[in-house]
C-alpha positions as CSV (number, residue, x, y, z in Angstrom):
1,M,138.9,50.9,69.0
2,H,141.8,48.5,69.0
3,L,144.9,48.1,71.2
4,G,145.0,49.6,74.7
5,P,148.1,51.1,76.2
6,S,150.0,47.8,76.9
7,E,149.0,46.3,73.5
8,T,150.0,49.5,71.7
9,T,153.4,49.4,73.5
10,A,154.0,45.8,72.4
11,F,152.8,46.6,68.8
12,L,155.1,49.5,68.4
13,E,158.0,47.7,69.9
14,E,157.8,45.3,67.0
15,L,156.8,47.8,64.3
16,V,159.3,50.6,64.8
17,P,162.4,48.7,63.6
18,Q,160.4,47.6,60.5
19,A,158.6,50.8,59.6
20,E,161.3,53.3,58.8
21,A,161.6,53.1,55.0
22,P,163.2,55.7,52.6
23,G,160.8,58.0,50.9
24,V,157.8,57.1,53.1
25,E,156.2,59.0,55.9
26,V,154.5,56.7,58.4
27,V,151.9,57.9,61.0
28,V,150.1,55.7,63.6
29,C,146.8,56.7,65.1
30,P,146.0,54.7,68.2
31,P,142.9,55.2,70.5
32,A,143.1,58.3,72.8
33,V,143.9,56.2,75.9
34,S,146.9,54.7,74.1
35,L,148.4,58.0,72.9
36,P,150.7,58.5,75.9
37,A,152.1,55.0,75.6
38,A,152.6,55.5,71.9
39,A,154.3,58.8,72.4
40,M,156.9,57.2,74.7
41,M,157.5,54.3,72.2
42,L,157.9,56.7,69.3
43,S,160.3,59.1,71.0
44,G,163.3,59.4,68.7
45,S,161.5,57.5,65.9
46,Q,160.7,58.9,62.5
47,I,157.1,57.6,62.8
48,G,154.5,60.3,63.5
49,L,151.8,60.1,66.1
50,G,148.2,60.9,65.3
51,A,144.8,60.9,67.0
52,Q,141.6,59.4,65.6
53,N,139.4,62.4,66.4
54,V,139.4,65.9,68.0
55,H,136.8,68.4,69.2
56,W,136.3,71.8,67.6
57,E,136.5,73.7,70.9
58,G,139.7,74.2,72.9
59,S,137.9,73.4,76.3
60,G,134.5,73.4,77.8
61,A,131.6,71.3,79.0
62,F,132.0,68.5,76.4
63,T,132.3,65.4,78.4
64,G,134.2,62.6,76.8
65,E,135.8,64.8,74.1
66,V,139.4,65.6,73.5
67,S,140.6,69.1,72.4
68,A,143.4,69.9,69.9
69,P,145.6,71.6,72.6
70,M,145.3,68.5,74.8
71,L,146.6,66.4,71.8
72,V,149.4,68.7,71.2
73,D,150.4,68.5,74.9
74,L,150.6,64.7,74.5
75,G,153.1,65.1,71.6
76,V,150.5,64.3,68.9
77,R,151.2,65.9,65.5
78,W,148.4,64.5,63.4
79,V,144.7,63.9,63.6
80,I,142.1,62.1,61.5
81,V,139.0,64.1,60.9
82,G,135.6,63.0,59.4
83,H,136.4,59.3,59.2
84,S,133.5,57.4,57.7
85,E,132.8,55.6,61.0
86,R,132.5,59.0,62.7
87,R,130.1,60.1,60.0
88,T,127.9,57.0,59.9
89,L,127.9,56.0,63.6
90,F,128.4,59.3,65.4
91,A,126.5,61.8,63.4
92,E,129.6,63.7,62.0
93,T,128.5,66.1,59.4
94,D,130.5,68.0,56.7
95,D,130.2,71.2,58.9
96,T,131.4,69.6,62.1
97,A,134.2,67.8,60.3
98,F,135.4,71.1,58.9
99,E,135.2,72.8,62.4
100,R,137.3,70.0,63.8
101,A,139.8,70.4,61.0
102,R,139.9,74.1,61.5
103,A,140.5,73.8,65.3
104,A,143.2,71.2,64.8
105,Q,145.1,73.3,62.3
106,G,144.7,76.3,64.6
107,A,146.5,74.3,67.3
108,G,149.3,73.3,65.0
109,L,148.1,69.8,64.0
110,E,148.4,68.2,60.6
111,V,144.9,67.1,59.4
112,I,144.0,63.9,57.6
113,F,140.5,64.8,56.3
114,C,138.4,61.8,55.2
115,V,135.8,61.8,52.4
116,G,134.0,59.1,50.5
117,E,130.7,57.8,49.3
118,T,128.4,55.0,50.4
119,L,127.4,52.1,48.2
120,E,124.0,53.6,47.7
121,Q,125.5,56.9,46.6
122,R,127.9,55.2,44.2
123,D,125.1,53.1,42.7
124,A,123.1,56.2,42.2
125,G,125.9,57.9,40.3
126,D,126.4,60.5,43.1
127,T,130.1,59.8,43.9
128,F,131.5,63.0,42.5
129,A,128.7,65.1,43.9
130,V,129.3,63.6,47.4
131,L,133.0,64.2,47.2
132,E,132.5,67.8,46.0
133,R,130.2,68.5,48.9
134,Q,132.5,66.9,51.5
135,V,135.6,68.9,50.5
136,G,133.7,72.2,49.9
137,G,135.0,73.9,53.0
138,L,138.6,72.8,52.7
139,G,139.7,75.9,50.7
140,A,139.6,77.8,54.0
141,L,142.2,75.5,55.5
142,D,146.0,75.6,55.1
143,A,146.6,73.1,52.3
144,A,150.3,72.8,53.4
145,H,149.1,71.1,56.6
146,L,146.3,69.0,55.1
147,V,146.0,65.5,53.7
148,V,142.8,64.2,52.1
149,A,141.9,60.6,52.5
150,Y,139.4,59.0,50.0
151,E,137.4,56.3,51.7
152,P,134.9,54.5,49.5
153,V,132.7,53.5,52.4
154,W,131.5,50.5,50.4
155,A,135.0,49.1,50.4
156,I,135.8,49.4,54.1
157,G,135.6,46.2,56.2
158,T,133.8,44.4,53.4
159,G,136.7,42.8,51.7
160,R,135.8,44.7,48.5
161,T,138.3,47.2,47.0
162,A,137.8,49.9,44.4
163,T,139.3,48.9,41.2
164,P,142.5,50.8,40.3
165,Q,140.4,52.8,37.7
166,Q,137.8,53.7,40.3
167,A,140.4,54.8,42.8
168,Q,142.3,56.9,40.3
169,E,139.1,58.5,39.0
170,A,138.1,59.6,42.5
171,H,141.6,60.8,43.4
172,A,141.9,62.7,40.2
173,F,138.6,64.4,40.8
174,L,139.6,65.3,44.3
175,R,142.8,66.8,43.1
176,L,141.0,68.8,40.5
177,R,138.5,70.1,43.0
178,M,141.2,71.0,45.5
179,S,143.0,72.9,42.7
180,E,139.9,75.0,42.3
181,L,139.7,75.5,46.1
182,C,143.3,76.2,47.0
183,G,145.1,76.7,43.7
184,A,146.9,74.3,41.3
185,E,150.3,74.6,42.9
186,A,149.0,73.6,46.4
187,A,146.8,70.9,45.0
188,G,149.8,69.4,43.1
189,R,151.6,69.1,46.4
190,L,148.6,67.9,48.3
191,R,148.8,64.2,49.4
192,I,145.6,62.2,48.7
193,L,145.5,58.8,50.4
194,Y,143.4,55.8,49.5
195,G,141.5,54.3,52.4
196,G,139.4,51.4,51.1
197,S,140.8,48.0,52.2
198,L,144.3,48.6,51.1
199,K,146.4,45.6,52.0
200,P,149.7,43.9,51.0
201,A,148.1,42.1,48.1
202,N,146.9,45.3,46.3
203,A,149.2,47.9,47.8
204,A,151.8,48.1,45.0
205,E,149.1,48.4,42.3
206,L,147.1,51.1,44.1
207,L,150.1,53.1,45.3
208,A,151.5,53.2,41.8
209,L,148.4,55.2,40.5
210,A,149.1,58.7,39.4
211,D,147.0,60.5,42.0
212,V,147.3,58.0,44.9
213,D,149.9,59.4,47.3
214,G,149.6,56.8,50.1
215,G,147.2,54.8,52.1
216,L,144.9,55.2,55.2
217,I,145.3,51.7,56.5
218,G,142.6,50.2,58.7
219,G,142.4,46.4,59.3
220,A,145.7,45.6,57.7
221,S,147.5,48.0,60.1
222,L,146.6,45.8,63.1
223,D,149.0,43.2,62.0
224,V,152.7,44.2,62.1
225,S,153.8,42.1,59.2
226,S,150.9,43.3,57.0
227,F,151.4,47.0,57.9
228,S,155.2,46.7,57.4
229,A,154.6,45.0,54.0
230,I,152.5,48.0,52.9
231,I,155.1,50.5,54.1
232,H,157.8,48.7,52.1
233,A,155.5,48.5,49.0
234,A,155.2,52.3,49.4
235,A,158.9,52.6,49.6
236,D,159.4,50.6,46.5
237,C,156.8,52.8,44.7
238,A,158.6,55.9,45.9
239,A,161.9,54.5,44.5
240,G,160.2,53.7,41.2
241,D,160.6,50.0,41.7
242,T,156.9,49.1,40.9
243,P,155.4,48.3,37.5
């Protein structure tokens, strides 16, 4: 819940010239009220536009919600589904997250589906069980229009970051599980993003991991210079210029 329409316009005016990097796909996901302003600013740009949430019905008596066809009408191509804040603060469940993802793909949207464990679940040794449960329905979706984002909830907004080993283990597990759900070929092409306090200082190391294909950037995306630095770290990684 950052950056209203005027702030989003100013932010993108500064970001767009810095964000187009070879080998990197960049998507920005502002609040719903800022989507029209963002769509105007991104016209003709290579940067994609995404929403932060979507309802599972196309229309109806769901006051305050936004449907997938509405997002498409605004020029949105992407949508985040099942973000940890939606799960912890707004009662999102595995089932409702899947229904949102299904509706979004049905309307032609690309889905960024978020999964991840809490600190209590990690300390209890339940990380892989939680991830397996959260991706359980994704085999019924079109893997070609799906991105999975691993969010270790304990590493979001806390300043803590999963170690490279922890991140790689979780991503490798998710790719293996997705290969069982949608086939090895589709899972090999599937992009899995890391979403736990990725920032300029650790971007190169995390993005160079074998099964980390990008980042779902939270706090660091609110500062143009930080976001741009991460984008260019990803470009260096794509070009093979990282250790």
